[in-house]
C-alpha positions in Angstrom: 0.0 0.2 0.2 1.8 3.9 -1.0 1.4 7.1 0.8 2.1 9.0 -2.4 -0.4 11.3 -3.1 -3.6 10.8 -4.8 -4.2 13.2 -8.1 -6.7 12.1 -10.1 -9.8 9.6 -9.8 -7.8 7.2 -11.4 -5.2 6.8 -8.3 -8.4 6.6 -6.4 -9.4 3.6 -8.2 -5.9 1.7 -7.0 -6.3 2.8 -3.5 -10.1 1.6 -3.6 -8.3 -2.1 -5.0 -6.2 -2.2 -2.0 -8.7 -1.6 0.8 -11.8 -3.6 -0.6 -12.5 -7.1 -0.7 -12.3 -9.0 -3.8 -15.9 -10.1 -4.0 -16.9 -6.1 -3.5 -13.7 -4.7 -5.7 -15.4 -6.9 -8.2 -18.8 -5.7 -8.0 -18.4 -2.4 -8.7 -15.6 -2.5 -10.7 -16.5 -4.8 -13.5 -18.8 -4.9 -16.5 -20.5 -7.4 -19.0 -19.0 -10.1 -20.5 -15.5 -9.8 -21.9 -15.6 -6.0 -20.5 -15.5 -4.4 -23.8 -18.2 -2.0 -23.8 -16.5 -1.2 -20.2 -13.0 -0.2 -21.8 -14.6 1.5 -24.6 -16.0 4.0 -22.2 -12.9 5.8 -21.9 -11.5 5.3 -25.2 -14.4 6.9 -26.7 -13.7 10.2 -24.2 -10.4 10.6 -25.3 -11.2 9.9 -28.8 -12.4 13.6 -28.9 -10.0 15.9 -29.7 -10.7 20.0 -28.4 -10.4 23.0 -30.7 -9.4 25.3 -27.6 -10.3 29.0 -28.2 -7.8 31.7 -26.9 -7.9 35.2 -25.8 -11.3 34.9 -24.4 -10.5 36.2 -20.8 -10.8 33.6 -18.6 -10.1 35.0 -15.4 -13.1 34.5 -14.2 -15.2 30.5 -15.2 -18.5 30.0 -13.4 -19.6 26.5 -13.6 -22.5 27.3 -12.2 -26.3 25.5 -14.2 -29.7 24.5 -13.6 -30.9 20.8 -14.5 -34.4 19.9 -14.6 -34.7 22.7 -12.2 -31.9 21.8 -9.8 -29.1 24.0 -9.0 -25.8 23.1 -9.0 -22.4 24.5 -8.7 -21.3 22.6 -11.5 -22.7 19.9 -14.1 -22.2 16.9 -12.5 -24.6 14.7 -10.3 -23.6 11.4 -8.8 -25.1 8.3 -10.3 -27.4 5.9 -8.9 -25.3 2.8 -7.3 -26.5 -0.2 -5.1 -25.2 -1.2 -1.9 -23.0 1.7 -1.5 -22.5 0.6 2.3 -20.4 -2.0 0.8 -17.8 0.7 0.5 -18.3 2.8 3.8 -20.2 1.9 6.6 -22.4 5.4 6.4 -23.1 4.5 2.5 -25.4 7.3 1.0 -25.1 9.3 3.4 -21.5 9.7 3.1 -22.3 10.2 -0.5 -24.7 13.1 0.4 -22.4 14.9 2.4 -19.7 14.7 -0.7 -22.6 15.7 -2.7 -23.2 18.8 -0.7 -20.0 20.2 -0.5 -18.9 20.1 -3.7 -21.9 21.8 -5.4 -23.1 18.3 -6.9 -26.3 16.3 -6.8 -27.3 13.0 -5.9 -29.4 10.3 -7.6 -30.2 7.3 -5.1 -30.1 4.1 -5.9 -33.7 1.5 -5.8 -31.0 -0.5 -4.0 -29.5 1.9 -1.5 -28.9 1.1 1.8 -29.7 4.3 3.4 -33.4 5.0 3.6 -34.3 7.7 1.4 -35.3 9.9 4.4 -32.2 9.8 5.9 -30.2 10.5 3.3 -32.3 13.7 2.6 -31.5 14.7 5.7 -28.0 14.5 5.7 -27.4 17.4 3.2 -29.0 19.7 0.9 -27.8 18.7 -2.4 -30.7 18.1 -5.2 -31.8 14.2 -4.8 -33.1 12.4 -7.6 -34.6 8.6 -7.2 -33.8 5.8 -9.5 -36.4 3.6 -9.9 -36.5 -0.2 -11.0 -39.5 -1.5 -11.9 -40.5 -4.6 -9.9 -43.1 -7.6 -10.8 -44.8 -6.5 -7.6 -46.2 -2.9 -8.7 -47.8 -2.2 -5.5 -43.8 -2.4 -4.4 -42.8 0.1 -7.2 -45.7 2.4 -6.6 -44.8 2.5 -2.6 -41.0 3.3 -3.6 -42.5 6.4 -6.0 -44.7 7.8 -2.8 -42.0 7.6 -0.3 -39.2 9.2 -2.8 -41.6 11.9 -3.4 -42.6 12.3 -0.3 -39.1 12.4 1.3 -38.4 15.4 -1.3 -36.9 13.8 -4.0 -37.4 15.9 -7.0 -37.0 13.9 -10.0 -37.3 10.3 -10.8 -34.8 8.5 -12.9 -36.2 5.0 -14.6 -34.1 3.0 -15.5 -34.8 0.8 -18.8 -31.7 -0.9 -19.9 -31.8 -3.7 -17.7 -34.8 -5.8 -18.0 -32.4 -8.5 -17.1 -29.2 -9.0 -15.4 -26.0 -8.5 -17.9 -23.5 -11.4 -17.6 -20.9 -10.1 -14.9 -18.7 -13.2 -14.9 -16.6 -11.6 -12.3 -19.6 -11.7 -10.1 -20.4 -15.4 -10.9 -17.0 -16.1 -10.1 -16.9 -14.2 -7.0 -20.4 -15.4 -6.0 -21.7 -12.1 -5.6 -24.1 -11.8 -2.6 -24.7 -8.8 0.0 -24.4 -9.6 3.6 -27.2 -10.1 5.1 -26.3 -7.2 8.2 -26.4 -4.9 4.9 -29.5 -3.2 5.0 -31.8 -2.5 1.9 -34.6 -0.8 2.9 -36.6 -0.3 0.0 -36.7 -4.3 -0.2 -39.5 -6.7 1.7 -38.0 -9.1 4.2 -38.1 -11.9 1.5 -36.5 -9.7 -1.7 -33.6 -8.8 0.8 -33.2 -12.2 2.0 -32.6 -13.2 -2.0 -29.8 -11.2 -1.8 -27.9 -12.7 0.9 -27.6 -15.9 -0.3 -23.9 -16.9 -1.5 -24.4 -19.2 -4.6 -21.3 -21.0 -5.9 -20.9 -19.9 -9.1 -23.7 -17.8 -9.6 -24.4 -14.1 -8.4 -26.9 -13.6 -5.5 -28.2 -10.3 -7.5 -28.5 -11.9 -10.9 -31.3 -14.9 -9.3 -32.4 -11.7 -7.4 -33.5 -9.8 -10.0 -34.7 -13.0 -12.2 -37.1 -12.9 -9.4 -37.9 -9.5 -8.9 -37.5 -7.0 -11.9 -40.0 -6.6 -14.5 -38.7 -7.8 -17.6 -42.2 -6.9 -20.0 -41.1 -3.6 -18.8 -42.4 -1.0 -21.9 -43.3 2.3 -23.6 -47.2 1.7 -21.9 -44.7 1.9 -18.2 -44.0 5.9 -18.4 -48.0 6.3 -18.7 -48.8 4.0 -15.6 -45.5 5.9 -13.7 -46.4 9.2 -14.5 -50.2 8.4 -13.1 -48.2 8.0 -9.6 -46.4 10.6 -9.4 -46.1 14.5 -10.2 -42.1 14.4 -10.2 -40.5 14.7 -13.6 -39.5 11.5 -15.1 -36.0 10.7 -16.7 -35.2 7.7 -18.8 -32.0 6.4 -17.8 -30.2 3.8 -20.6 -31.1 5.2 -23.6 -28.1 5.2 -26.7 -30.5 5.5 -29.8 -32.2 9.0 -31.3 -35.5 7.2 -31.9 -35.6 5.9 -28.5 -35.0 9.7 -27.6 -37.9 10.5 -29.3 -40.4 7.9 -28.3 -39.2 8.6 -24.2 -40.1 12.0 -24.7 -43.2 11.4 -27.0 -44.3 9.3 -23.7 -44.1 12.5 -21.8 -40.3 11.9 -20.1 -38.8 14.7 -19.3 -35.6 13.8 -21.2 -33.3 11.4 -21.0 -30.0 9.9 -19.6 -27.8 8.4 -22.3 -26.1 5.3 -20.4 -24.8 1.8 -20.9 -25.2 0.9 -17.6 -21.9 1.5 -17.4 -20.9 -1.2 -19.2 -23.0 -3.8 -17.4 -25.3 -5.0 -19.3 -25.0 -5.7 -23.0 -21.3 -6.6 -23.9 -20.1 -4.8 -27.3 -22.9 -1.6 -26.6 -21.9 1.6 -28.1 -19.7 3.7 -25.9 -22.2 6.7 -24.5 -19.6 9.6 -25.5 -20.2 7.9 -29.3 -24.3 7.1 -28.5 -24.4 11.0 -27.3 -24.7 13.0 -30.4 -27.1 11.0 -32.2 -29.3 11.5 -29.0 -28.9 15.2 -28.9 -29.7 15.5 -32.4 -32.7 13.6 -32.0 -33.9 15.6 -29.3 -33.1 18.6 -31.2 -33.0 21.0 -27.6 -36.4 19.5 -26.4 -36.3 17.8 -22.9 -33.1 17.5 -20.4 -30.4 15.7 -22.2 -27.5 13.6 -19.5 -24.6 11.4 -19.9 -22.8 8.9 -18.0 -20.3 6.1 -18.3 -16.4 6.8 -18.5 -16.2 10.3 -17.0 -13.0 10.4 -15.6 -11.9 13.8 -16.6 -12.7 17.4 -16.6 -12.3 17.4 -20.2 -14.8 14.7 -20.3 -17.0 17.0 -18.7 -16.5 19.8 -20.6 -17.1 16.8 -24.2 -19.9 16.1 -22.7 -21.5 19.6 -22.9 -20.3 20.4 -26.2 -22.0 16.9 -27.7 -25.4 18.4 -26.4 -25.7 17.4 -22.7 -27.0 20.1 -19.9 -25.0 17.8 -17.2 -22.9 14.2 -16.8 -23.6 11.7 -13.8 -20.3 10.1 -12.0 -20.3 6.4 -11.1 -17.7 4.6 -9.9 -14.7 7.2 -8.8 -17.3 8.1 -5.9 -17.4 4.5 -4.7 -13.6 4.6 -4.9 -13.3 7.8 -2.4 -15.9 6.1 0.0 -14.0 3.4 0.0 -10.4 5.3 0.2 -12.0 7.5 3.1 -15.9 8.1 3.3 -17.3 10.8 3.1 -14.0 13.4 2.6 -12.8 10.5 0.4 -16.0 11.0 -2.1 -15.8 14.8 -1.7 -12.1 14.9 -2.9 -12.9 12.6 -5.9 -15.8 15.2 -6.8 -13.4 18.5 -5.9 -10.8 16.9 -8.0 -13.1 16.6 -11.0 -14.9 20.2 -10.2 -10.9 21.8 -10.4 -10.3 19.5 -13.4 -13.3 20.8 -15.4 -13.0 24.5 -14.3 -9.5 24.5 -15.5 -10.7 22.7 -19.3 -13.3 25.3 -19.6 -10.7 28.0 -19.3 -8.1 26.5 -21.2 -10.7 25.8 -23.9 -11.6 29.5 -23.6 -15.3 28.8 -21.9 -16.2 30.4 -19.6 -19.6 29.5 -18.5 -21.5 26.0 -19.8 -23.4 28.2 -22.4 -20.1 28.7 -23.9 -19.5 25.3 -24.5 -20.7 24.9 -27.8 -20.5 21.8 -30.6 -17.4 23.8 -32.7 -15.2 23.1 -29.5 -14.6 19.3 -31.0 -12.5 18.8 -33.8 
């Protein structure tokens, strides 16, 4: 274990790998199949070259923006990620404090390890709730009502996981969630399904096959809208036609995402999918993107491609694993500082000045 300073998000991943149990690290870090999509996520951002502007007076740079009514100090929200207490005992409470301290937003997972009410009380960051649709629609409706009552201001409907992708690291490790780890949104019998430690299988895979609804379709957007006043973002879109369908069915916007490379391996990288989706939406609705964001230049490029903000995933977990809320905050602050520098060096003073002509 090294004591050298950590100067970027990659360094936090290396430190987390030293601290986390193999099963937990592989669950957070892994992707589906041969992990082609997982690797391609970084390559796609790196392949975009910036045509920076000069002599633009960047003595003052503001990253502040508003996304779906949420005021952010910079265009980044923490992505929804399950089982955060496996990285740090405080789990999502620590993440909320980190998001609050860095002017970020937070999207809370259905499979969070802390109640949404407690997460809301832990900080003031904008809070959205990510939703998987269960076969038990009563459970799903109850989660929506609870999130709305707790103060969530948007729902994020994940649509790219009707079945769980083949995550071979989890199969090798017999991934499961220890029974003393709370998952407050689940009924007791569903929670017990996640605690089993099968050989050459994943408890999460068996849980999703048993409880998630693979019949989810466009008609279910209307079902969900009838049960909430909150705006709904459709997460898991990589095609322009699906983006248009989302808006046509009443969604407030979409999130370009391939589930962090954890679902369909060899799926298109989000940096490559984003331009088609942005063109199809033509300025209608809110557009976000996740997947492989590790540098401030990635945030700049995402906005230049048409996104209003990005979601940051795994690096926040690495920060949690290394130093709890302080580590997660340090990860977010490192990326925020990089983003401000990227704006300045590209000749942009505000998000409004990040336009498509910046990219070669």
